[in-house]
N, C-alpha and C positions, 0 to 999 in steps of 0.2 A: 504494500500500500504506500503510495507516494505521499509527500507532505501535504499536497493540496487535498487529496482524498481524506487523509487523517483529519484535516481541519474541518472539512464538510461533515464528516461523521461526528466529530466532537460537537459541532453546532447543532446537529440533529438530535443528539441525546441529552444535551445540556438541560433543557427545560424539563424533560421527562425525569431526569435524575433528581433535580431539585424538588419536584413534587412527590416523588415516590417514597414509600415507607422503607423501613430498615432492610427487610429481606429483599425487596425489589431492588434497592440500591446496590446490595451485594451482588445480585445477579447482573445488573447493568455494568457494574465496575469490572466483574470478571470477564464479561464479554468484551468490554472496551480494551482491557489489557491484552486479551488474546488477539484481537483484530489489529491493534496498533503496535503491539510489541513494547509498549511503555512499561516502565517499572510501576508497581502498584502505588507506591507513595507519590510518585510524580503524577499519576493519573488522578489520585485523590485531590492533590493540590489544584489540578486543572478544573476538575468538576465542581469543586467548592470555591473556586476563585471567581474573578470578575467575569461578566458576561462576554462571550467571544464576539469580536467585531466582524466586519464583512469579509476579511481575508486573513490569512496567516501573517503574523508579525514578521518583519524582516530581521534576520539574524544580524548580529554585530559583525561587520566585516573587519577581520584582523589583517594587519599588514604582515606579509611573509618575512622570514628572517633574511637580513641583508648579509649575514656572515655565515659561511659554510662551516661544517664540522672540522675541516682541516685547519682553518684559520683560528678557530676557538681552541683546538688542541695545541697549536703552536703558542698561542697566547698563554695558555695554562703552563706550558713548559717554561716560558720566559718568566712568568710570575714566580714559579718555584725556584728557578735558578737565580733570580734577582733578590731572593730572601723575602718574598711576599710583600712587595711595596703596595701602598694604597693606590687606588685607581688613577688619581690625578698624576701621581709620580710615575706610575707604570706607563701611562699615555705619553709622558714627556721623555721617558728613557727608551721607548720602543725604536725610534730612528737610530739611536746609537747602538742598539743591539742587533741591527740588521746584518752586519758581517757575521756575528755569532749564529744567527738564525740560518743564513744562507749556507753556512758551512755544515750544518747538521740536518737540515731538512730540504727535501726536494720541493721547492716552492715556486709556483708560477707567478707571473707578474700580477695576475688578478688577485691571488692570495695576499701578495705583498701590499697591494692597494687597499685591500680590506683591512689588514692589520693597522695600516697607517691612518685609516679613516675612522676606525671604531672610537666612539666617545667614551669618556670616563664613566658615565652613567651606565652605558651598555656593558662595560667591563665589570662593574659591580653586579649587574644582573647575571651575567654569564658565569662569573666566578663564585656566586653566592653558595652553591652546593659544595664546591671545593673548599671554601673557607670553613663552612660548618663541619665538614668531614675532618679537616685538619685539626680544628679545635677539639673535637671529640676524641680523636685518636691520640693527639699529642698531650693535651692538657688533662684529659679525663675530667675529674671533678675539681680541679684547681682553677679558681677564678682568676683571670689575669688582673693584677693590681693596677689601679689607675693613679693612685697617690704617689707623688714624688718621682714619677718615672723620668721627668726631665732633669732631676737633680742627681739621680743615681746612674753612673756611667754604664754603658753596655760594653762588655768585654768580648771583643771579636777575635783577638789573637789567641793562639794556642798557649796552654800553660807550660811554658818551657822554663821551669824553675829549678834551681840547684840547692835550695835550702827549704826545710820544712816550715810550715806555718800558713801557707796559702791553701785554702780549703774550698770545697764545693759543698753546698747544703741542699737538702731536699726533704719533703715530707712524704711518708708512705701511709696511705689510707688503710684503715682496718674496719671498713664498713660492711663487709660481707656482700649480700645481695641487695641491700637497701641503704640508701644514703639519708634516710629520714633520721631525725633526732641527732643527738650528740654521740660521737664514737671516738675511739682512740686513733692517734696517729703516731708514727715513729719519726722523730727528727734524726736524720742521718747526716753526719759531718765527716767528710773524707779529705785527708791531706793529699795533695797532688804528688809531692816528692816522695814521701815515705809510705803512702797508701794507708797510713794509720786511720782507723775509723772509730768514731764514737757515736753511740746511739742513745736516745732518750725517748721515752713514751710520754705523750701528753693527751689529756682528754679534751677533745675538740681541737680547733686550730686557731684559737684566739691569739691576737698579737702579743699580749703580755705573757701568756703561757709559753709561747714559742721563744720569746726573748729570754725568759727565765731559764728554759731548758738549754738554750745556747750559752747562757752565762755559766751554767753548771758544766757544760762540755768544755768551755774554755779553761776552767779550773782543773779539769781532769786530763787535759792534753799534756804529754811529756815535753812540749816545746811551746814557745810563745805563739799565740794566734796573730797572724799578720794580715790575712785577707779572707773575706767571705764572698763567695760568688753564688748567687741563687737564680732561680727562675723568676718569672714575673708575677707569681702569686701574691695576693694581698697579705698573706701571713708573713712575708719577708719585706715587701715594698711598703713600709709604713714608718711613721715617725719614731715609734719605740726603738726599732732596730737601728735606724739611722742615727738617732741620738746616742745609743749605746756604743755603736762603732766609732763615732766621733770622740766620745769620752775616752775610749780605750785605744784610740789611734789605730783602728783597724780599717783596712781598705774594703769598702763595700761596693761590689759590682753586681751586674745582672746579665743573664744571657739574652740572646735575641729571641723575639717571639717566634713560635713554631719551629725552633731549632733545638731539639732535644739533645743533640750531640754536643752542644755547648757545655752540657753538664754530664758528659759521658762517664766520668770517673765515679761520681756518686750514683748514677743510674745503675752501674754494674754492681755496686755495693748494696743497692736496694734489693737486688735479687739474692746475692750470696749471704748477706748479713741479716735480712729481714724476711723476705718471702720464703726462702728455703726452710726457715725455722717456724714461722707463724702462718704461712699460707695466705689464703684469702678469706679466712673466717671473720666474723664480726666480734669485736671486743668493745664494750661500751660501759664498763663500770670502773670505779676508782680502785677496787680491789685487784682487778686484772691489770690495770695500769701500774700499780705498785709491784705486782709480781714481775711484769715485763721489765721494769726499771731495776729490780733486784738482779735479774739475769743480765741486763745490759751493763750494769756497773761492776759486776764481778766475773763470773765464769765465762760468759760470752765474750766480754771485752778481752780477757787474757788469751782465750783460745784463738780467736780470729786474728788478733794483732801479733801474737808472739809465737804461735805454734803452727801456723799455716803459711806456706810460701805464697807470695804475690808476684804475678808476672809483670815485668816492667819492659817497656820498649827500649831497646838498646840503640837501634838505628833504623832508618828507612832508606832504601836504595831503589831508584827508578830504573827499570829495565824495559826500554821501549815504552809501551803504553801502560805497563803494569808497575805497581808499587809493591816492592817486597819489604816486609817488616820482619825484623829479627828481635 
């Protein structure tokens, strides 16, 4: 049945449906759904809605996409390679990235014109799904902090240090299958040079609690704490931690958004020191947090730091296009 025929049929039964009793309405509705192929809920809205006019309403004419899948795929690759810039900056840097794009993709002149023509607003629309997926996969439940971001430096170089004291910090969630309510987190602090790792459990991830746990870790380290590098979570990017670092003359830096490898050292310890021991169960009581801290302060700390070997990178050698690590 065509659209015009469906409309005429709808007009024919509209008055009869409105005046019918309950059982008759059910029969008319069943017949209407079978003949038109409409979903039952949509058919009910039509028959209970306004009186139909003389002809079927004209559908909204949507403009077709101006950019093909290849152009959008290349745009996504550039966005990821350029460290996820916002749309206005991405639009401005695209012309400078053209040599990089031509070297890696078989791109026609039409695709190149599409890339250079796409607006910043269209970039936002086309990259929305990628941004959402990246946030879920990389951050998990960590909310990117908005406070003090302009005052805390982003550390983009590799940690090539020869003395202990420069550390990476992170929080490991113990929420189980539900993020509702308050639950425990493990604060992990890993020294880059010596790989010495200290852990403390906190209930919730309040700024004061995290700062107090970090203060305790600083006192337990066998060397002076010189630097703290964190992700962009609000539990680290806040006034409490900034003031504490300034008071103790500790360098406070943060990694780049969406770049989990900026904190690769502590991410590895999250698995070896926390997840392998506690798994992904939910812990949400003061008693459990105290038991976790008793283990972190004594047996676990000595076992992981003094009795297990830690692999360290000696050198990297480039052989052709490959990078060999020893």
